[in-house]
N, C-alpha and C positions, 0 to 999 in steps of 0.2 A: 504493499500500500504506500502511496505517495504521502507527501507532507500534509496536505489537507485532511486526508483520511486519518492519519495518525493524530492530528490535533482534535478531531471530533472524538476519537476514542479516548484520548487523554482527558479531554474536558469532561466527558460524561463520567468517567471513572473517578476523576478528582472531585467532582461535585458530589458523587455518592459517598466518597470517603469523608468529606467535610460534613455532609448531613448526618452520617453515622458516627462521626468523630472516631474514626479508626484509621490506621495506617494505610497508605496507598502504594501499591507496587505494580510494576509493569512486566509483562512477559514479552520479551523481544526475541525469543529463540527462533521465531520464524524467519528472521532476517539474517541468521547465521548462514553464510555460504550462498545467500541469494543475491545474485549480481545485478538484477534490474533495479531493485529498490534497497534502501538502507534506512535504519532507524536514525532520524535526524533531529529529534527534539532537543536532546541534551547539547548538541553541538551548535544549534542555531539560537536557542533561547536561554535565558538566565535561570535555568532549572537544573537540578541534578536528581533525576528520578531514581527511585530505588527499584531494583530488578529482582524478580523472583528466581529462585534456583530451579533446576529441573526436578529436584526432589520435592519442592514445594508445589510445583504445578501438577505433579503426578497425583497428589492428594485429591485433586479436583476432577480427575477423569473418572467420574462416577459411571456406574452401569446405566446404560440407556436401553431399556427393554424393548421399545418400539424398533429402534434401529437394529438391535440384536436379532429380533425375530425376522425382520425384513432381510437382513444379511444371511440368515440361515436358509431362507427359501429362495433368495435371489442373490447368490454369491457372485455372480457376474455383473451385478448392477447395484453395487453396495452403497449404503449410506454410512458416512464417516462421522466421527465425533464432532467435528467442527461444522458440519453441514447445517445451514440455517434454512428454516422452512420456506422463506420467501425467495430463496435462491434456487430452489428446486422447481421442477415443472411436472405436469401431469399427475400421475398416481402418487409419486413420491411427495409432491407438495401437499396433496390432500391428506395423505397419511400423517404427515408431520403436523399439519394444522389441526387435525382431529385430536391427535395426541396432546397438543397444546391446550385444547379445550378441556380435556379430561384431567390433565395434570399440568397446570401452568408452570412454566420454567422459572418465573420470578421468585418462587419460594424454595428453589433448589440451590445448592451451593455452587453449581455451574448453571449460570443464567445465560441461556442461548436466546438472543434477540428473536422474538417470534415474527415480527413484521417490521417493515421499513420505517413507518411513521412513529411518532412519539408513543411510548408505552406508559400509560398513567400509573401502572403498578411498579414502575422502576424503583422508586424509593421504598418499596415494601420488601426489597430484597434482603436476605440475611446480612448480618454484619460481616460475616466471613464468606465472601462470594467471589467467584471467578466469572468475569463478564466476557462473553463472546459475541461480537457483532460489530456493526458500523456506528450505530447510535448517532445518526446523522440528523440531529435537530437541536436547535438552540434552546429548546424547552428543557432539555436535560440539565443545563447548567445556567439557566437564566437567574436563579436565586443566588448564584455564586459568581456573578459576572465580574465583580472586582477582582477576586482571587484568580480567575482564569486569565483575565487580561494581564495581571501582574506576572503570572507564570509565563505568558507568551511575550514578555519583554525581550526584544531582540538584543543579542549581544553587541555592544557598541563597537568592538573591534572589527566586526564584520561589515560595518557600514561607514566607518570614519572617512573613507576616501570618496564618499558621494556628496560631500558638502556643497559643491557648486550646483549640481542639479537639485539637491535638496532645498537650497535657498530659493531657487527659481520656482519650485513647486509650492513652497510655503507662502510666497509673496504674491501669488496669483490665485484666481478662482479656478483652481486645478481640478481636472476630472480625469480619472484613470479609465482606460478602456482596455479590457483583457480579452484577447481573442485566442482561443485554444484550437489548435488544429492537429499537427503531428499524429499522435497515437489515435486521435478521434477520426482520422481519415480512413483508417482501415475498414474493410467491409463489416467485420464483426462489431467493432466499437461504434461505427457510424449507424449501424442498425439499432444498437442498444441506446447509446448516449445521444446520437444525433449531432450534427454540426449546426451551430447557431448560424443562421443565414446573415449575410452582410446587411440586409435591409433592417434587421433588428437593431444593429448598431447605429445605422443612419436615423432610424426613428428615435432611438434613445438620445442621440445628439440633439435632435429637434426638441425633444422633451426638456432636456437640460437647459438648452439655450432659450427656450420660451420663458424661463424664469430669470435667467441671467445671460445676456448675450455676450458678456465679457468673459468668456470661458477659454481656458487654455487646455487643450486635450493632450494627454500623455498616453501613448499606445504601447502596450506590452503584449508580446506574442511569441510562441515558439515557432512561428513561420512568418517573421516580420517582412520578408520580401514579398510574400503573397499579399499581405495586408497593404503594403505600399501600392500595389497594383490595383487593389480592389476597394479600398475604403476611400470614399470621396466626401470632402466636406469643405465648405467655404470658411470654416473657422480654423484658427491656427492649430496645427497638430505637430507634436514632437514624437518621433518614433524612438523609443527608448532602448528596447531589447536589442542587443548586439551592436548598438550604436553608442550608447552611454554605459550600459551595464554589460557584464560578461556572464553572470550567473542568474539562475531563476530566483534565488533568494534575494538578490539585490533588487530585482523586479518587484518581488513580494513586498519588501520594505517600502519602496517608493510608492507603491499602490496604497499602503496603509496611511501615508501622510498626505495623499491627495484629499482635497476637500469633499469630493464626490466620487462615486464609483459606478461604472458600467461594467457588469460582470458577465462571464460566460457561464455555462452549466458545468461549473468546475469548483471543487472544494478549495482549490488554490486561490482563486479570486474571491470566493465566498468569504474565506477567512480574512483576506486583506481588507474587504469591505467592512466586515464585522469589527475588526480591530481599529478601524478608522475612528479616531476619537472626536471628530468634529460633531458637536451636538446638533448642528443644523444640516447634517449631510443628507444628500439624496443618493440612494442606491437604486439602480435600475437593473432588474434581472430578467432573464428570459422565462416565459411561462412554462416551457417544457424543460424540466430538469433531466428527464429521459425522453427518448424518442418513442420507442415501442418497448415498453417494459411492464411487467405485472406489478412492479413496486408502487406502492402508494406513497408519494413524496410530498403530501400536503403540509407537513410540518417542517420542511426544509427552510423556507424563507421567514425571517422575522416580519412581524405584522406591519412595521413602518416602511418596509421596502416597497418600491413600485414595480409591479410586474407587467411586462409588455408581451403581447403575443408574438410569436416568431414562426 
């Protein structure tokens, strides 16, 4: 999982630990030997998270009778310990959803997220619990907003060289635009996530400038050359990625200090907009978080954000 997903998982777990007043530890073992992604939170933010040991994690691998019975009869189509109900399809999905109705996971020591939207039983979990899921809603940590923001304070040594562009962003009515492409352009990801069309960004620019025409737009993208060719606006635009910045995290930081944000269907720009501390910020997000997906993502966006169809 990338940075944004890690932040959602951390925020939900930290909120639960604060609510329960118990220690909070992370299981990062899945990143060991995984070349595509790495655990990034400790190196990017001013936190030093505690990690569980393999021996501690083993205590939570409780017997899951439904999965065990399924695997006995269907050994070639197995259900695994970490499989979440909403990630399955067909009969598998139905079986796991029915099992959740009969024996809810929130009261077990291993709490598998049963569905994608906010679970109102989250804070009923035991004091000693292992959370498995994405937990992709601001509602899990809204009561601990101050603590989460403090944990996600960016390490100053990582951004000290950005003073020039930082000053320009802070002195203008700056608006970040995040356009994600790269991995979302593959057929599999495009089908699931969907690429936000360029007209969404053009409409979002109109929306922002209808309130304040003196806006300076800062564009961030993993395919900045494509954006230069396809994003058209009569308002001043600064293309930041690969021009001013060299890393995705530098992009992330600069998006957080813009006064307003236009985001993609991406946890990366979601968190940048969320951590924007401007009390009068406007955040514009695409209506579709997913393209064709059985996930119910109704609780992804904070209520104050403006949602545009795309």
